[in-house]
HTML snippet that shows the backbone in 3Dmol.js (N, CA, C, O; Angstrom):
<script src="https://3Dmol.org/build/3Dmol-min.js"></script>
<div id="view" style="width:600px;height:400px;position:relative"></div>
<script>
const pdb = `
ATOM      1  N   MET A   1      98.620  76.015  85.426  1.00  0.00           N
ATOM      2  CA  MET A   1      98.425  76.359  86.872  1.00  0.00           C
ATOM      3  C   MET A   1      96.941  76.461  87.146  1.00  0.00           C
ATOM      4  O   MET A   1      96.179  77.034  86.367  1.00  0.00           O
ATOM      5  N   HIS A   2      96.542  75.881  88.293  1.00  0.00           N
ATOM      6  CA  HIS A   2      95.151  75.948  88.651  1.00  0.00           C
ATOM      7  C   HIS A   2      94.863  77.238  89.297  1.00  0.00           C
ATOM      8  O   HIS A   2      95.736  77.915  89.841  1.00  0.00           O
ATOM      9  N   PHE A   3      93.513  77.595  89.220  1.00  0.00           N
ATOM     10  CA  PHE A   3      93.132  78.874  89.783  1.00  0.00           C
ATOM     11  C   PHE A   3      93.439  78.999  91.270  1.00  0.00           C
ATOM     12  O   PHE A   3      93.870  80.058  91.728  1.00  0.00           O
ATOM     13  N   SER A   4      93.213  77.893  92.048  1.00  0.00           N
ATOM     14  CA  SER A   4      93.427  77.954  93.472  1.00  0.00           C
ATOM     15  C   SER A   4      94.908  78.211  93.764  1.00  0.00           C
ATOM     16  O   SER A   4      95.230  78.951  94.694  1.00  0.00           O
ATOM     17  N   ASN A   5      95.807  77.616  92.990  1.00  0.00           N
ATOM     18  CA  ASN A   5      97.223  77.852  93.178  1.00  0.00           C
ATOM     19  C   ASN A   5      97.572  79.370  92.914  1.00  0.00           C
ATOM     20  O   ASN A   5      98.318  80.028  93.640  1.00  0.00           O
ATOM     21  N   LEU A   6      96.973  79.817  91.842  1.00  0.00           N
ATOM     22  CA  LEU A   6      97.173  81.274  91.485  1.00  0.00           C
ATOM     23  C   LEU A   6      96.673  82.197  92.573  1.00  0.00           C
ATOM     24  O   LEU A   6      97.350  83.144  92.974  1.00  0.00           O
ATOM     25  N   ALA A   7      95.452  81.896  93.050  1.00  0.00           N
ATOM     26  CA  ALA A   7      94.907  82.741  94.109  1.00  0.00           C
ATOM     27  C   ALA A   7      95.808  82.749  95.357  1.00  0.00           C
ATOM     28  O   ALA A   7      96.072  83.785  95.967  1.00  0.00           O
ATOM     29  N   GLU A   8      96.266  81.524  95.701  1.00  0.00           N
ATOM     30  CA  GLU A   8      97.144  81.429  96.900  1.00  0.00           C
ATOM     31  C   GLU A   8      98.402  82.226  96.697  1.00  0.00           C
ATOM     32  O   GLU A   8      98.842  82.931  97.605  1.00  0.00           O
ATOM     33  N   PHE A   9      99.006  82.125  95.492  1.00  0.00           N
ATOM     34  CA  PHE A   9     100.176  82.743  95.030  1.00  0.00           C
ATOM     35  C   PHE A   9     100.010  84.286  95.268  1.00  0.00           C
ATOM     36  O   PHE A   9     100.849  84.915  95.912  1.00  0.00           O
ATOM     37  N   PHE A  10      98.936  84.849  94.745  1.00  0.00           N
ATOM     38  CA  PHE A  10      98.701  86.231  94.899  1.00  0.00           C
ATOM     39  C   PHE A  10      98.470  86.634  96.309  1.00  0.00           C
ATOM     40  O   PHE A  10      98.920  87.696  96.739  1.00  0.00           O
ATOM     41  N   SER A  11      97.789  85.824  97.027  1.00  0.00           N
ATOM     42  CA  SER A  11      97.502  86.100  98.442  1.00  0.00           C
ATOM     43  C   SER A  11      98.827  86.191  99.197  1.00  0.00           C
ATOM     44  O   SER A  11      98.979  87.047 100.068  1.00  0.00           O
ATOM     45  N   ASN A  12      99.802  85.308  98.869  1.00  0.00           N
ATOM     46  CA  ASN A  12     101.048  85.330  99.555  1.00  0.00           C
ATOM     47  C   ASN A  12     101.809  86.580  99.209  1.00  0.00           C
ATOM     48  O   ASN A  12     102.418  87.205 100.076  1.00  0.00           O
ATOM     49  N   ILE A  13     101.779  86.950  97.940  1.00  0.00           N
ATOM     50  CA  ILE A  13     102.465  88.154  97.493  1.00  0.00           C
ATOM     51  C   ILE A  13     101.921  89.372  98.228  1.00  0.00           C
ATOM     52  O   ILE A  13     102.680  90.222  98.695  1.00  0.00           O
ATOM     53  N   LEU A  14     100.579  89.447  98.326  1.00  0.00           N
ATOM     54  CA  LEU A  14      99.901  90.593  98.985  1.00  0.00           C
ATOM     55  C   LEU A  14     100.248  90.622 100.475  1.00  0.00           C
ATOM     56  O   LEU A  14     100.445  91.696 101.043  1.00  0.00           O
ATOM     57  N   ASP A  15     100.319  89.497 101.083  1.00  0.00           N
ATOM     58  CA  ASP A  15     100.708  89.449 102.477  1.00  0.00           C
ATOM     59  C   ASP A  15     102.107  89.935 102.681  1.00  0.00           C
ATOM     60  O   ASP A  15     102.383  90.705 103.601  1.00  0.00           O
ATOM     61  N   THR A  16     103.005  89.483 101.814  1.00  0.00           N
ATOM     62  CA  THR A  16     104.472  89.875 101.909  1.00  0.00           C
ATOM     63  C   THR A  16     104.557  91.426 101.668  1.00  0.00           C
ATOM     64  O   THR A  16     105.197  92.160 102.421  1.00  0.00           O
ATOM     65  N   ALA A  17     103.887  91.863 100.593  1.00  0.00           N
ATOM     66  CA  ALA A  17     103.961  93.306 100.300  1.00  0.00           C
ATOM     67  C   ALA A  17     103.329  94.133 101.434  1.00  0.00           C
ATOM     68  O   ALA A  17     103.823  95.207 101.777  1.00  0.00           O
ATOM     69  N   GLY A  18     102.267  93.634 101.989  1.00  0.00           N
ATOM     70  CA  GLY A  18     101.630  94.335 103.056  1.00  0.00           C
ATOM     71  C   GLY A  18     102.515  94.531 104.290  1.00  0.00           C
ATOM     72  O   GLY A  18     102.578  95.608 104.882  1.00  0.00           O
ATOM     73  N   SER A  19     103.189  93.444 104.643  1.00  0.00           N
ATOM     74  CA  SER A  19     104.096  93.569 105.844  1.00  0.00           C
ATOM     75  C   SER A  19     105.278  94.433 105.545  1.00  0.00           C
ATOM     76  O   SER A  19     105.714  95.195 106.408  1.00  0.00           O
ATOM     77  N   ILE A  20     105.837  94.341 104.302  1.00  0.00           N
ATOM     78  CA  ILE A  20     106.983  95.189 103.939  1.00  0.00           C
ATOM     79  C   ILE A  20     106.523  96.686 103.943  1.00  0.00           C
ATOM     80  O   ILE A  20     107.233  97.564 104.433  1.00  0.00           O
ATOM     81  N   LEU A  21     105.343  96.929 103.395  1.00  0.00           N
ATOM     82  CA  LEU A  21     104.872  98.311 103.372  1.00  0.00           C
ATOM     83  C   LEU A  21     104.632  98.820 104.808  1.00  0.00           C
ATOM     84  O   LEU A  21     104.993  99.957 105.112  1.00  0.00           O
ATOM     85  N   ARG A  22     104.056  98.040 105.662  1.00  0.00           N
ATOM     86  CA  ARG A  22     103.805  98.384 107.034  1.00  0.00           C
ATOM     87  C   ARG A  22     105.125  98.725 107.726  1.00  0.00           C
ATOM     88  O   ARG A  22     105.228  99.743 108.410  1.00  0.00           O
ATOM     89  N   HIS A  23     106.138  97.865 107.544  1.00  0.00           N
ATOM     90  CA  HIS A  23     107.461  98.102 108.083  1.00  0.00           C
ATOM     91  C   HIS A  23     108.040  99.417 107.607  1.00  0.00           C
ATOM     92  O   HIS A  23     108.568 100.192 108.405  1.00  0.00           O
ATOM     93  N   VAL A  24     107.944  99.682 106.283  1.00  0.00           N
ATOM     94  CA  VAL A  24     108.562 100.883 105.708  1.00  0.00           C
ATOM     95  C   VAL A  24     107.823 102.091 106.260  1.00  0.00           C
ATOM     96  O   VAL A  24     108.462 103.082 106.613  1.00  0.00           O
ATOM     97  N   THR A  25     106.481 102.042 106.347  1.00  0.00           N
ATOM     98  CA  THR A  25     105.817 103.251 106.792  1.00  0.00           C
ATOM     99  C   THR A  25     106.062 103.559 108.250  1.00  0.00           C
ATOM    100  O   THR A  25     106.127 104.713 108.675  1.00  0.00           O
ATOM    101  N   GLU A  26     106.201 102.429 109.034  1.00  0.00           N
ATOM    102  CA  GLU A  26     106.551 102.632 110.476  1.00  0.00           C
ATOM    103  C   GLU A  26     107.928 103.329 110.571  1.00  0.00           C
ATOM    104  O   GLU A  26     108.116 104.246 111.370  1.00  0.00           O
ATOM    105  N   ARG A  27     108.866 102.880 109.753  1.00  0.00           N
ATOM    106  CA  ARG A  27     110.185 103.525 109.789  1.00  0.00           C
ATOM    107  C   ARG A  27     110.083 104.972 109.435  1.00  0.00           C
ATOM    108  O   ARG A  27     110.683 105.835 110.075  1.00  0.00           O
ATOM    109  N   ARG A  28     109.285 105.241 108.366  1.00  0.00           N
ATOM    110  CA  ARG A  28     109.193 106.615 107.863  1.00  0.00           C
ATOM    111  C   ARG A  28     108.597 107.542 108.931  1.00  0.00           C
ATOM    112  O   ARG A  28     109.079 108.661 109.109  1.00  0.00           O
ATOM    113  N   THR A  29     107.540 107.086 109.651  1.00  0.00           N
ATOM    114  CA  THR A  29     106.914 107.949 110.614  1.00  0.00           C
ATOM    115  C   THR A  29     107.876 108.128 111.810  1.00  0.00           C
ATOM    116  O   THR A  29     107.901 109.196 112.422  1.00  0.00           O
ATOM    117  N   GLU A  30     108.635 107.128 112.130  1.00  0.00           N
ATOM    118  CA  GLU A  30     109.611 107.189 113.198  1.00  0.00           C
ATOM    119  C   GLU A  30     110.628 108.294 112.861  1.00  0.00           C
ATOM    120  O   GLU A  30     110.925 109.151 113.694  1.00  0.00           O
ATOM    121  N   ASN A  31     111.143 108.260 111.654  1.00  0.00           N
ATOM    122  CA  ASN A  31     112.170 109.199 111.283  1.00  0.00           C
ATOM    123  C   ASN A  31     111.623 110.645 111.206  1.00  0.00           C
ATOM    124  O   ASN A  31     112.235 111.568 111.743  1.00  0.00           O
ATOM    125  N   SER A  32     110.448 110.836 110.522  1.00  0.00           N
ATOM    126  CA  SER A  32     109.922 112.179 110.371  1.00  0.00           C
ATOM    127  C   SER A  32     109.354 112.700 111.701  1.00  0.00           C
ATOM    128  O   SER A  32     109.175 113.907 111.861  1.00  0.00           O
ATOM    129  N   ASP A  33     109.074 111.820 112.633  1.00  0.00           N
ATOM    130  CA  ASP A  33     108.489 112.237 113.913  1.00  0.00           C
ATOM    131  C   ASP A  33     109.546 112.443 114.936  1.00  0.00           C
ATOM    132  O   ASP A  33     109.222 112.703 116.095  1.00  0.00           O
ATOM    133  N   GLY A  34     110.736 112.347 114.595  1.00  0.00           N
ATOM    134  CA  GLY A  34     111.828 112.561 115.602  1.00  0.00           C
ATOM    135  C   GLY A  34     111.919 111.386 116.579  1.00  0.00           C
ATOM    136  O   GLY A  34     112.455 111.544 117.676  1.00  0.00           O
ATOM    137  N   GLY A  35     111.425 110.258 116.214  1.00  0.00           N
ATOM    138  CA  GLY A  35     111.476 109.068 117.055  1.00  0.00           C
ATOM    139  C   GLY A  35     110.386 108.990 118.037  1.00  0.00           C
ATOM    140  O   GLY A  35     110.463 108.191 118.970  1.00  0.00           O
ATOM    141  N   HIS A  36     109.336 109.800 117.881  1.00  0.00           N
ATOM    142  CA  HIS A  36     108.217 109.721 118.800  1.00  0.00           C
ATOM    143  C   HIS A  36     107.010 109.110 118.234  1.00  0.00           C
ATOM    144  O   HIS A  36     105.893 109.533 118.532  1.00  0.00           O
ATOM    145  N   ALA A  37     107.206 108.071 117.379  1.00  0.00           N
ATOM    146  CA  ALA A  37     106.118 107.387 116.793  1.00  0.00           C
ATOM    147  C   ALA A  37     105.456 106.454 117.722  1.00  0.00           C
ATOM    148  O   ALA A  37     105.849 106.387 118.887  1.00  0.00           O
ATOM    149  N   ALA A  38     104.475 105.725 117.292  1.00  0.00           N
ATOM    150  CA  ALA A  38     103.804 104.738 118.174  1.00  0.00           C
ATOM    151  C   ALA A  38     104.833 103.666 118.584  1.00  0.00           C
ATOM    152  O   ALA A  38     105.795 103.401 117.864  1.00  0.00           O
ATOM    153  N   PRO A  39     104.608 103.078 119.726  1.00  0.00           N
ATOM    154  CA  PRO A  39     105.582 102.055 120.225  1.00  0.00           C
ATOM    155  C   PRO A  39     105.761 100.947 119.182  1.00  0.00           C
ATOM    156  O   PRO A  39     104.828 100.561 118.479  1.00  0.00           O
ATOM    157  N   ASP A  40     106.968 100.470 119.118  1.00  0.00           N
ATOM    158  CA  ASP A  40     107.273  99.388 118.114  1.00  0.00           C
ATOM    159  C   ASP A  40     106.706  98.120 118.655  1.00  0.00           C
ATOM    160  O   ASP A  40     107.098  97.718 119.751  1.00  0.00           O
ATOM    161  N   THR A  41     105.822  97.464 117.979  1.00  0.00           N
ATOM    162  CA  THR A  41     105.190  96.206 118.433  1.00  0.00           C
ATOM    163  C   THR A  41     106.076  95.031 118.191  1.00  0.00           C
ATOM    164  O   THR A  41     105.795  93.943 118.695  1.00  0.00           O
ATOM    165  N   THR A  42     107.124  95.195 117.451  1.00  0.00           N
ATOM    166  CA  THR A  42     108.016  94.050 117.167  1.00  0.00           C
ATOM    167  C   THR A  42     109.117  93.870 118.244  1.00  0.00           C
ATOM    168  O   THR A  42     109.892  92.915 118.202  1.00  0.00           O
ATOM    169  N   ALA A  43     109.162  94.824 119.215  1.00  0.00           N
ATOM    170  CA  ALA A  43     110.193  94.794 120.216  1.00  0.00           C
ATOM    171  C   ALA A  43     109.990  93.583 121.127  1.00  0.00           C
ATOM    172  O   ALA A  43     110.769  93.371 122.056  1.00  0.00           O
TER     173      ALA A  43
END
`;
const viewer = $3Dmol.createViewer("view");
viewer.addModel(pdb, "pdb");
viewer.setStyle({}, {cartoon: {color: "spectrum"}});
viewer.zoomTo();
viewer.render();
</script>
């Protein structure tokens, strides 16, 4: 495997993990905040 492929692979993993984490933390703050979290930008 070439280094560029490896770098792209890790970059994709980090992007995916980042969006999952963002989604999870948004859910958490919504629940713990009684639903008064920041507006959902995905709406």
